[in-house]
N, CA, C and O atoms as CSV, one atom per row, in Angstrom:
chain,resi,resn,atom,element,x,y,z
A,1,MET,N,N,167.015,126.356,58.109
A,1,MET,CA,C,166.705,125.669,59.338
A,1,MET,C,C,167.785,125.985,60.361
A,1,MET,O,O,168.969,126.052,60.031
A,2,GLY,N,N,167.371,126.177,61.589
A,2,GLY,CA,C,168.309,126.527,62.645
A,2,GLY,C,C,168.956,125.305,63.274
A,2,GLY,O,O,168.743,124.173,62.840
A,3,THR,N,N,169.735,125.555,64.284
A,3,THR,CA,C,170.425,124.485,64.996
A,3,THR,C,C,169.404,123.670,65.784
A,3,THR,O,O,168.567,124.236,66.488
A,4,ARG,N,N,169.467,122.365,65.672
A,4,ARG,CA,C,168.547,121.466,66.370
A,4,ARG,C,C,169.229,120.751,67.524
A,4,ARG,O,O,168.560,120.223,68.412
A,5,GLY,N,N,170.534,120.731,67.516
A,5,GLY,CA,C,171.244,120.024,68.574
A,5,GLY,C,C,172.728,120.030,68.307
A,5,GLY,O,O,173.217,120.719,67.412
A,6,MET,N,N,173.431,119.252,69.096
A,6,MET,CA,C,174.870,119.181,68.946
A,6,MET,C,C,175.292,117.737,69.169
A,6,MET,O,O,174.776,117.052,70.053
A,7,LEU,N,N,176.226,117.294,68.365
A,7,LEU,CA,C,176.738,115.929,68.486
A,7,LEU,C,C,178.106,115.990,69.144
A,7,LEU,O,O,178.999,116.694,68.671
A,8,ALA,N,N,178.266,115.265,70.219
A,8,ALA,CA,C,179.551,115.197,70.913
A,8,ALA,C,C,180.085,113.769,70.792
A,8,ALA,O,O,179.358,112.798,71.002
A,9,VAL,N,N,181.340,113.667,70.458
A,9,VAL,CA,C,181.973,112.359,70.303
A,9,VAL,C,C,183.105,112.265,71.306
A,9,VAL,O,O,183.994,113.115,71.356
A,10,GLU,N,N,183.048,111.210,72.101
A,10,GLU,CA,C,184.112,110.978,73.067
A,10,GLU,C,C,184.782,109.639,72.720
A,10,GLU,O,O,184.257,108.570,73.031
A,11,PRO,N,N,185.930,109.717,72.081
A,11,PRO,CA,C,186.592,108.475,71.654
A,11,PRO,C,C,187.238,107.752,72.837
A,11,PRO,O,O,187.672,108.359,73.816
A,12,ARG,N,N,187.278,106.436,72.696
A,12,ARG,CA,C,187.970,105.649,73.729
A,12,ARG,C,C,189.482,105.836,73.618
A,12,ARG,O,O,190.210,105.838,74.610
A,13,ASP,N,N,189.918,105.992,72.380
A,13,ASP,CA,C,191.349,106.162,72.128
A,13,ASP,C,C,191.549,107.523,71.450
A,13,ASP,O,O,191.150,107.710,70.300
A,14,GLN,N,N,192.158,108.457,72.157
A,14,GLN,CA,C,192.329,109.820,71.645
A,14,GLN,C,C,193.178,109.857,70.368
A,14,GLN,O,O,192.998,110.748,69.538
A,15,ARG,N,N,194.085,108.915,70.205
A,15,ARG,CA,C,194.947,108.926,69.006
A,15,ARG,C,C,194.153,108.604,67.747
A,15,ARG,O,O,194.471,109.110,66.671
A,16,ARG,N,N,193.128,107.773,67.868
A,16,ARG,CA,C,192.367,107.357,66.688
A,16,ARG,C,C,191.513,108.483,66.119
A,16,ARG,O,O,191.234,108.516,64.921
A,17,ILE,N,N,191.106,109.392,66.972
A,17,ILE,CA,C,190.234,110.478,66.507
A,17,ILE,C,C,190.970,111.412,65.551
A,17,ILE,O,O,190.339,112.104,64.752
A,18,THR,N,N,192.271,111.435,65.625
A,18,THR,CA,C,193.041,112.304,64.726
A,18,THR,C,C,193.281,111.666,63.364
A,18,THR,O,O,193.747,112.331,62.439
A,19,GLU,N,N,192.968,110.390,63.238
A,19,GLU,CA,C,193.136,109.723,61.943
A,19,GLU,C,C,192.095,110.253,60.957
A,19,GLU,O,O,190.920,110.373,61.306
A,20,PRO,N,N,192.515,110.569,59.730
A,20,PRO,CA,C,191.579,111.115,58.733
A,20,PRO,C,C,190.391,110.187,58.453
A,20,PRO,O,O,189.269,110.654,58.254
A,21,GLU,N,N,190.641,108.886,58.438
A,21,GLU,CA,C,189.563,107.932,58.157
A,21,GLU,C,C,188.497,107.974,59.254
A,21,GLU,O,O,187.302,107.942,58.963
A,22,GLN,N,N,188.928,108.045,60.503
A,22,GLN,CA,C,187.975,108.117,61.618
A,22,GLN,C,C,187.176,109.420,61.586
A,22,GLN,O,O,185.969,109.426,61.827
A,23,ARG,N,N,187.852,110.503,61.290
A,23,ARG,CA,C,187.169,111.797,61.201
A,23,ARG,C,C,186.143,111.782,60.071
A,23,ARG,O,O,185.056,112.345,60.201
A,24,ARG,N,N,186.496,111.140,58.972
A,24,ARG,CA,C,185.566,111.060,57.852
A,24,ARG,C,C,184.326,110.265,58.242
A,24,ARG,O,O,183.217,110.649,57.871
A,25,TRP,N,N,184.481,109.170,58.979
A,25,TRP,CA,C,183.339,108.368,59.413
A,25,TRP,C,C,182.455,109.144,60.394
A,25,TRP,O,O,181.227,109.072,60.329
A,26,ILE,N,N,183.082,109.870,61.283
A,26,ILE,CA,C,182.313,110.687,62.229
A,26,ILE,C,C,181.504,111.733,61.468
A,26,ILE,O,O,180.339,111.977,61.783
A,27,ASP,N,N,182.126,112.348,60.466
A,27,ASP,CA,C,181.432,113.344,59.652
A,27,ASP,C,C,180.262,112.718,58.897
A,27,ASP,O,O,179.191,113.320,58.816
A,28,ILE,N,N,180.447,111.540,58.353
A,28,ILE,CA,C,179.372,110.852,57.628
A,28,ILE,C,C,178.203,110.549,58.557
A,28,ILE,O,O,177.050,110.802,58.208
A,29,VAL,N,N,178.488,110.018,59.716
A,29,VAL,CA,C,177.429,109.689,60.678
A,29,VAL,C,C,176.699,110.957,61.125
A,29,VAL,O,O,175.475,110.962,61.250
A,30,ALA,N,N,177.448,112.020,61.361
A,30,ALA,CA,C,176.829,113.281,61.776
A,30,ALA,C,C,175.906,113.812,60.684
A,30,ALA,O,O,174.825,114.317,60.987
A,31,ARG,N,N,176.308,113.709,59.433
A,31,ARG,CA,C,175.477,114.183,58.323
A,31,ARG,C,C,174.203,113.345,58.185
A,31,ARG,O,O,173.126,113.883,57.932
A,32,ILE,N,N,174.332,112.037,58.351
A,32,ILE,CA,C,173.151,111.170,58.270
A,32,ILE,C,C,172.169,111.501,59.387
A,32,ILE,O,O,170.962,111.561,59.152
A,33,ILE,N,N,172.669,111.713,60.584
A,33,ILE,CA,C,171.807,112.086,61.709
A,33,ILE,C,C,171.130,113.429,61.424
A,33,ILE,O,O,169.938,113.599,61.682
A,34,SER,N,N,171.890,114.367,60.897
A,34,SER,CA,C,171.352,115.687,60.575
A,34,SER,C,C,170.235,115.601,59.541
A,34,SER,O,O,169.191,116.232,59.702
A,35,ILE,N,N,170.447,114.833,58.494
A,35,ILE,CA,C,169.430,114.663,57.451
A,35,ILE,C,C,168.181,113.997,58.026
A,35,ILE,O,O,167.059,114.379,57.692
A,36,SER,N,N,168.375,113.013,58.883
A,36,SER,CA,C,167.236,112.323,59.502
A,36,SER,C,C,166.422,113.274,60.370
A,36,SER,O,O,165.192,113.259,60.322
A,37,LEU,N,N,167.093,114.094,61.154
A,37,LEU,CA,C,166.380,115.056,61.999
A,37,LEU,C,C,165.634,116.084,61.159
A,37,LEU,O,O,164.524,116.486,61.509
A,38,GLU,N,N,166.234,116.508,60.058
A,38,GLU,CA,C,165.563,117.444,59.160
A,38,GLU,C,C,164.294,116.839,58.578
A,38,GLU,O,O,163.257,117.498,58.505
A,39,ARG,N,N,164.384,115.587,58.168
A,39,ARG,CA,C,163.217,114.911,57.598
A,39,ARG,C,C,162.102,114.793,58.627
A,39,ARG,O,O,160.936,115.017,58.302
A,40,VAL,N,N,162.441,114.448,59.852
A,40,VAL,CA,C,161.438,114.346,60.911
A,40,VAL,C,C,160.776,115.710,61.129
A,40,VAL,O,O,159.559,115.793,61.293
A,41,HIS,N,N,161.570,116.763,61.129
A,41,HIS,CA,C,161.030,118.117,61.307
A,41,HIS,C,C,160.063,118.457,60.179
A,41,HIS,O,O,158.964,118.945,60.442
A,42,TYR,N,N,160.448,118.210,58.934
A,42,TYR,CA,C,159.591,118.578,57.810
A,42,TYR,C,C,158.339,117.701,57.724
A,42,TYR,O,O,157.305,118.154,57.233
A,43,ILE,N,N,158.417,116.477,58.184
A,43,ILE,CA,C,157.221,115.632,58.250
A,43,ILE,C,C,156.231,116.232,59.252
A,43,ILE,O,O,155.029,116.283,58.990
A,44,ALA,N,N,156.736,116.681,60.384
A,44,ALA,CA,C,155.870,117.307,61.388
A,44,ALA,C,C,155.248,118.591,60.839
A,44,ALA,O,O,154.070,118.859,61.073
A,45,VAL,N,N,156.032,119.380,60.112
A,45,VAL,CA,C,155.505,120.615,59.507
A,45,VAL,C,C,154.416,120.280,58.487
A,45,VAL,O,O,153.374,120.935,58.451
A,46,ALA,N,N,154.657,119.265,57.662
A,46,ALA,CA,C,153.668,118.871,56.655
A,46,ALA,C,C,152.378,118.380,57.304
A,46,ALA,O,O,151.286,118.711,56.844
A,47,GLN,N,N,152.500,117.596,58.367
A,47,GLN,CA,C,151.308,117.105,59.061
A,47,GLN,C,C,150.526,118.252,59.688
A,47,GLN,O,O,149.297,118.271,59.632
A,48,SER,N,N,151.228,119.197,60.280
A,48,SER,CA,C,150.572,120.350,60.889
A,48,SER,C,C,149.862,121.188,59.826
A,48,SER,O,O,148.741,121.648,60.042
A,49,THR,N,N,150.507,121.384,58.693
A,49,THR,CA,C,149.899,122.162,57.607
A,49,THR,C,C,148.676,121.455,57.053
A,49,THR,O,O,147.662,122.095,56.774
A,50,THR,N,N,148.759,120.144,56.891
A,50,THR,CA,C,147.622,119.370,56.395
A,50,THR,C,C,146.445,119.477,57.366
A,50,THR,O,O,145.300,119.633,56.942
A,51,LEU,N,N,146.725,119.395,58.647
A,51,LEU,CA,C,145.682,119.516,59.664
A,51,LEU,C,C,145.040,120.904,59.624
A,51,LEU,O,O,143.818,121.023,59.714
A,52,GLN,N,N,145.847,121.944,59.490
A,52,GLN,CA,C,145.314,123.306,59.417
A,52,GLN,C,C,144.454,123.489,58.170
A,52,GLN,O,O,143.404,124.130,58.228
A,53,MET,N,N,144.893,122.931,57.045
A,53,MET,CA,C,144.114,123.045,55.808
A,53,MET,C,C,142.774,122.329,55.944
A,53,MET,O,O,141.747,122.836,55.494
A,54,GLY,N,N,142.784,121.155,56.562
A,54,GLY,CA,C,141.546,120.412,56.785
A,54,GLY,C,C,140.601,121.172,57.702
A,54,GLY,O,O,139.394,121.212,57.464
A,55,SER,N,N,141.149,121.773,58.745
A,55,SER,CA,C,140.329,122.562,59.674
A,55,SER,C,C,139.714,123.762,58.963
A,55,SER,O,O,138.541,124.076,59.169
A,56,GLU,N,N,140.498,124.427,58.134
A,56,GLU,CA,C,139.989,125.586,57.401
A,56,GLU,C,C,138.900,125.173,56.407
A,56,GLU,O,O,137.901,125.874,56.248
A,57,ARG,N,N,139.100,124.034,55.743
A,57,ARG,CA,C,138.093,123.529,54.810
A,57,ARG,C,C,136.786,123.206,55.538
A,57,ARG,O,O,135.702,123.538,55.060
A,58,LEU,N,N,136.900,122.564,56.687
A,58,LEU,CA,C,135.717,122.233,57.496
A,58,LEU,C,C,135.003,123.500,57.964
A,58,LEU,O,O,133.777,123.589,57.901
A,59,ARG,N,N,135.765,124.462,58.426
A,59,ARG,CA,C,135.194,125.733,58.877
A,59,ARG,C,C,134.428,126.413,57.738
A,59,ARG,O,O,133.308,126.888,57.929
A,60,ASN,N,N,135.040,126.455,56.562
A,60,ASN,CA,C,134.372,127.080,55.415
A,60,ASN,C,C,133.102,126.328,55.022
A,60,ASN,O,O,132.103,126.947,54.655
A,61,SER,N,N,133.136,125.011,55.097
A,61,SER,CA,C,131.939,124.218,54.777
A,61,SER,C,C,130.812,124.496,55.763
A,61,SER,O,O,129.656,124.650,55.368
A,62,ILE,N,N,131.148,124.559,57.026
A,62,ILE,CA,C,130.135,124.826,58.058
A,62,ILE,C,C,129.542,126.219,57.869
A,62,ILE,O,O,128.325,126.392,57.925
A,63,LEU,N,N,130.399,127.209,57.647
A,63,LEU,CA,C,129.894,128.572,57.445
A,63,LEU,C,C,129.027,128.666,56.199
A,63,LEU,O,O,128.021,129.374,56.194
A,64,SER,N,N,129.407,127.964,55.154
A,64,SER,CA,C,128.621,127.975,53.919
A,64,SER,C,C,127.252,127.338,54.149
A,64,SER,O,O,126.233,127.854,53.690
A,65,ALA,N,N,127.238,126.218,54.859
A,65,ALA,CA,C,125.968,125.537,55.136
A,65,ALA,C,C,125.070,126.394,56.012
A,65,ALA,O,O,123.870,126.495,55.758
A,66,ILE,N,N,125.635,127.010,57.034
A,66,ILE,CA,C,124.839,127.852,57.936
A,66,ILE,C,C,124.287,129.051,57.183
A,66,ILE,O,O,123.113,129.392,57.332
A,67,SER,N,N,125.121,129.693,56.376
A,67,SER,CA,C,124.637,130.878,55.665
A,67,SER,C,C,123.562,130.499,54.653
A,67,SER,O,O,122.618,131.258,54.435
A,68,HIS,N,N,123.700,129.331,54.035
A,68,HIS,CA,C,122.672,128.872,53.095
A,68,HIS,C,C,121.364,128.586,53.823
A,68,HIS,O,O,120.288,128.960,53.355
A,69,ASP,N,N,121.466,127.920,54.970
A,69,ASP,CA,C,120.268,127.579,55.744
A,69,ASP,C,C,119.576,128.815,56.322
A,69,ASP,O,O,118.365,128.800,56.542
A,70,LEU,N,N,120.330,129.873,56.567
A,70,LEU,CA,C,119.734,131.087,57.127
A,70,LEU,C,C,119.178,132.021,56.056
A,70,LEU,O,O,118.294,132.829,56.342
A,71,ARG,N,N,119.681,131.922,54.835
A,71,ARG,CA,C,119.245,132.841,53.780
A,71,ARG,C,C,117.756,132.720,53.476
A,71,ARG,O,O,117.069,133.734,53.352
A,72,THR,N,N,117.251,131.502,53.355
A,72,THR,CA,C,115.840,131.306,52.998
A,72,THR,C,C,114.902,131.878,54.056
A,72,THR,O,O,114.011,132.652,53.705
A,73,PRO,N,N,115.058,131.537,55.322
A,73,PRO,CA,C,114.155,132.134,56.323
A,73,PRO,C,C,114.301,133.651,56.407
A,73,PRO,O,O,113.316,134.358,56.620
A,74,LEU,N,N,115.514,134.148,56.241
A,74,LEU,CA,C,115.698,135.596,56.291
A,74,LEU,C,C,115.029,136.273,55.103
A,74,LEU,O,O,114.455,137.353,55.246
A,75,ALA,N,N,115.098,135.649,53.932
A,75,ALA,CA,C,114.442,136.209,52.752
A,75,ALA,C,C,112.928,136.266,52.963
A,75,ALA,O,O,112.281,137.243,52.584
A,76,VAL,N,N,112.374,135.230,53.560
A,76,VAL,CA,C,110.933,135.212,53.848
A,76,VAL,C,C,110.586,136.316,54.835
A,76,VAL,O,O,109.596,137.025,54.656
A,77,LEU,N,N,111.403,136.464,55.883
A,77,LEU,CA,C,111.143,137.510,56.874
A,77,LEU,C,C,111.239,138.905,56.255
A,77,LEU,O,O,110.418,139.776,56.545
A,78,VAL,N,N,112.227,139.109,55.417
A,78,VAL,CA,C,112.361,140.407,54.757
A,78,VAL,C,C,111.169,140.667,53.859
A,78,VAL,O,O,110.648,141.782,53.826
A,79,GLY,N,N,110.728,139.651,53.129
A,79,GLY,CA,C,109.544,139.787,52.279
A,79,GLY,C,C,108.312,140.130,53.085
A,79,GLY,O,O,107.542,141.009,52.699
A,80,LEU,N,N,108.112,139.443,54.208
A,80,LEU,CA,C,106.962,139.730,55.070
A,80,LEU,C,C,107.039,141.140,55.653
A,80,LEU,O,O,106.029,141.838,55.739
A,81,ALA,N,N,108.235,141.552,56.049
A,81,ALA,CA,C,108.403,142.902,56.593
A,81,ALA,C,C,108.091,143.948,55.534
A,81,ALA,O,O,107.471,144.969,55.832
A,82,ASP,N,N,108.519,143.698,54.295
A,82,ASP,CA,C,108.225,144.644,53.203
A,82,ASP,C,C,106.719,144.706,52.945
A,82,ASP,O,O,106.169,145.787,52.732
A,83,SER,N,N,106.063,143.570,52.964
A,83,SER,CA,C,104.612,143.557,52.687
A,83,SER,C,C,103.841,144.245,53.824
A,83,SER,O,O,102.791,144.843,53.591
A,84,MET,N,N,104.357,144.159,55.025
A,84,MET,CA,C,103.690,144.821,56.148
A,84,MET,C,C,103.842,146.325,56.074
A,84,MET,O,O,102.942,147.054,56.492
A,85,THR,N,N,104.935,146.797,55.562
A,85,THR,CA,C,105.133,148.249,55.453
A,85,THR,C,C,104.308,148.845,54.326
A,85,THR,O,O,104.013,150.040,54.343
A,86,LEU,N,N,103.931,148.029,53.342
A,86,LEU,CA,C,103.145,148.521,52.223
A,86,LEU,C,C,101.659,148.671,52.596
A,86,LEU,O,O,100.922,149.411,51.944
A,87,VAL,N,N,101.244,147.982,53.620
A,87,VAL,CA,C,99.826,148.011,53.998
A,87,VAL,C,C,99.471,149.242,54.737
A,87,VAL,O,O,98.316,149.418,55.125
């Protein structure tokens, strides 16, 4: 996955940002935000894929129904055309 954004932190007290404990908390929060954004992205991908699969299934069903409905009349027409050529 590529870069989705950037987190900027502007501390009120510049001295506190150099403390290891504060840096660790900033890192934890940044990781949680990153994981959350990744999950949102993959949920959107899953929904899009599900929608595409449903559309493809519907398309195949429609084509199957149309081809089935057209086969019988076409078979009759072909039969009639063959019988006319034999006469």
